[in-house]
N, C-alpha and C positions, 0 to 999 in steps of 0.2 A: 464481528465481533467490539463492542466498544466497553471501557472500562467506566468509570464513575465521575470522575472530577477530574478539571485542571485548569488552572488559574492563567491568566499569562496579561502581560503589559504594550498597549500602543505606544508609540512614540513618531512624531517625524521628522527622522532621521535619514532624510531619501537617499540613496544612490542603488542600490542593484533588489532585483524584483521579488516579488509575493502575488499572483493572482487573486488571493484572496481579498487582501488590505485593497490592492487597487481597485478591484470589482466597489468593494465600499462605498470609496470616494471617485470611483469614475477617472483614474490619475494613471495612467501609462505604469508599467510594469518597475520600469528602470527608476523610476523617482520614490522608488521603497526598500527601506533596506534591512534585513534579518538579520541581527544578532546572536549568536550561540548562548543556549542556556546558562544562567548561573544564580546561585545560589542567595547573590545578594539583590537580585531582581528581583526571583519567586522563590519564595526560601519553602512552598512544599507543594511545588508540583508533582504531577502524578509520573509513573512510569511510562513508558510508549509502548510496551508487550499489547502482543495480540492487535500490532496494527493498527493504535488508537490514537496516533500522533496528530496526524490528518484532523481526525473527528473530537477530541480535545480539545488541545492545539487550538484546532483552525474553529471551535465555537470558541473558545475564549476570547481570541484575537476578534473574532467578527464582533464578540457584543462592544469588547473594549473599542472599538474602531465605531462602532453605531454610538456609542455614549458621545465620541469626539465629532462624529459626522452630527448630532442632534444639537450642537452648543455650534458649529458651524454655521449650521443653517436658522438659527436666530439670528445670527449675525447677516449672517448675506439677505435673508428676511428683512432685514430693520434698513439695507444699504440697498434693498432693490424695489421695496415699498410694495413687498406681500406678503403672505402670511408662514410662518415656516413650513408647513406641512406642503407647500408648492411649491420649495425648493428642490433643483434638482442639482446633482451633478453628473454629468456627462463629457467626457473625452477632452479631459482638463479644465473644464470651465463651469462654472457656477449661474445656472439660470434658474428663473423664475416664472409661473404661468401667469401670462399679463404683461410681464416688466418689458417694456421700452429697451433695456440695457443689458449687460452680460459680466460677469467676472470672471478674468482669470483664476484658477486656481489657488497658486501664488500670490495674488493679489487678496483675497478671501484670506488666506491665513495673515498674510502681513494685515490684516485688518485686525484681527481676533487677540493677535498678541499685542496690539498696540490697546487693544479696548479692554485687555487682562482676561481674556476670558482662556479657563483650562484648555491647553493642548495634550494634554496625556489622560490616558486612562487606566484604571486595571482590571482587566473582563475576566469572569468567571463561566464555568460552563458545565452543566452537569447533566450527564445525559437520562431522560427523563422518562420515565414509566417502567423502570424498571426494577424486579423486586421476583423475591425465588423464595421458596419456604424448601430447606434440605430435609426436613421429616416425611415431608410429604410429597419430593419431586415433583413440587410443580409452581409454575409461573413461568416468569417472562424475565431470562437472565441477558440477553442481550436485544439490543438495537435492532438489529436484522442480518440477514444470513446474506453469504455471498454465494457467488453459482457459478461454476465453469465447465464445459467440456472442452476436451480432446481427445484428438485420433491421433497416434502414432504406426507409423509403419517400417518393421523392422527386418532386417536381412542377418539370420544365423547363420552361421558357416558348421556343417552339423561335424563336420573334423577335427575343428578346435575347440568348438565353443564361441567362435570372437561373435560379434554380432558388430553391425552398421545401423544407426539410426538415418535411417532414409529420407523420411517426411514428417512434419508434425502440424498438424493445422489445430489452433485453438479458438474458442470464444467466451470471454472472460466478462464478468455480470460487476463493473465498477461504478454501477450508477452514472448520475451524471459527474465526470469525469473531470477534476479541479485543474488536471494537467496531463492531456492523453500521453505525449510523450515519453511521461516519468511511469503512465501509467503501463506502458507498453513496456517498456526497459523492464517493470518492477514485472510482470510474469513473466516475460525470455527470462529472467533473472531466475528467479524462484523457481521456473519448472527446470531449469538446467540444473541448479540445485536439488532440485526433487531426484531429474534423473542420475544424479551422481549419487546418493543416498541410496538408492534400488539396484543401481548396475556396478559401482564400482568400491563404494568405502567399507571395505569388510574390516571391521574390529577384531583386533589377536591381542589373546591375553597371558601372559606367560604361565604355563604348565609348570606342571611337578608340584614336589614338598617341601620347596627350599623358603626363603624369607620373602625372594621377589614374587611371589605364589599370587598369580590374580594383576600383576602388574600388565597395567595397558603397552603393549608393545609398539604400536601402529600410532605412536604420540606426534608424530614428527612427519613434515611434507617427505623426508626419504624413504616412510616407510606409511605413507598412508595416501593413496590414489585422492587425488580430487579432479573434478570435471574442471577440461578446457577447452578451447577452440577446435581439438579432433573428436569432442563427444558432439559438438552441436548439431541437429541435423540440416541432412544439405540442403531441405526445403522447410523454414520456419513459416507459415506464415500464424499472425498474430492478430486478432481484430478485438474492438469491445465493443459489448453488446449495445445497440441502440436503445434509443427510448426506454428507458431505464433506473430515470429518476426515482429515488430512496427518501420518501415522504418523511421527516423533521430530522435529515439528518445534513452537513454542513452543505448548502447548494448542493442536495440533492447526491451528494458521493456517497461512495463508500467506499469502506480500508481493501486495500490491494497487497499487502506486503507481504504478506505469508501465506495466503490461499492458495494461489497457484503452484506453490510445492507440491500440492499432492495431482496435481494435473500429470505429473509423473507417472502415476500408476500406471497411465496409457502403455509405458514404457515398458513396464513388466509383464502386464497384461500381453502386450504382444509379442513380449520373447517368449509367455507362456504359451500362445496360437501357435507360434512358426514351430513349436518345439510339440505340439498337440497333433498339428498336423502329420507329423510323420506313422503315429500312432490311433487314428481317431477315435473316440469312445475310451480311451484311458484317462486315468486322471495324471496330472504333471504334478510331478513332486520337486518343484521348482522353491530352492531357496532364495531370499532376499541374504546379503545384495546378489543379483543375478550375472557373476563376476564369469567368467570363459569357464574356471571352476566347474563353478555352483551348473551354468548351461550342458558342460557335456558330461557332468555326473547324470541329472536331468535326459538327456536324449540316452545316455546309455537303459537306465532304469527301463525310460520307454520301450525303448525298443526288446525289453528282456522280456516285456510283457504280453 
């Protein structure tokens, strides 16, 4: 899901990489450095909620880079004796169709600087085609939807209610991934976070009639169980859906930060299915989070049916 607008700036301050900028200029990623967001640079940027950072900021950065690239193409065209539309930026070099020589990217920047070409740009991106009528509940509020499928195998101890997550297989749709390693990590992390949400994170509030009634008691690591390495599945296979280009998105990519969390529903469903195997045909009264206590209680209720 994407939000609406995002401004950004792009300047040549090379060092450490960003694939999107590197692809636009045809340079290695180690020639690009991304600085932290600051309100003195971009005063009215949008929040990155709903995993929209790459969509919005990526689109704005691409817009800024393309402005700079167009100016550089004019400088290169004059130097190489070709039309600006025939200039190509590939592997750190700048060439022209039919030209008998090429420029190193750094040479072109030097030429542009001495010709007083503008080497910075403010980019802006707004997701196109979004509209929504809240009165009639009709429209297209999102640019796209992300899809994923997960299969989880669990082993439940019928005497203690404890369970082990034996195996997880996931295929997730990220469009054409901007960074496959980052996206794989996001899917893995989101899934484990979701598994914690549905099996570990048991919220407890203060009861009684005193002034502290309703206070959250599980507000710290000492009272609130978070997923750790011990909750990771023994076999964890994650793959990105192939040939899933998304038209109109930044390089055909899709946001991946939050959707994988919902894939952990497969863990909860697997636990419920394991309990159901004790008494096929009976409903499983399993509450979330499926802690050992909750599982043991559900097993007891199923056994009584």
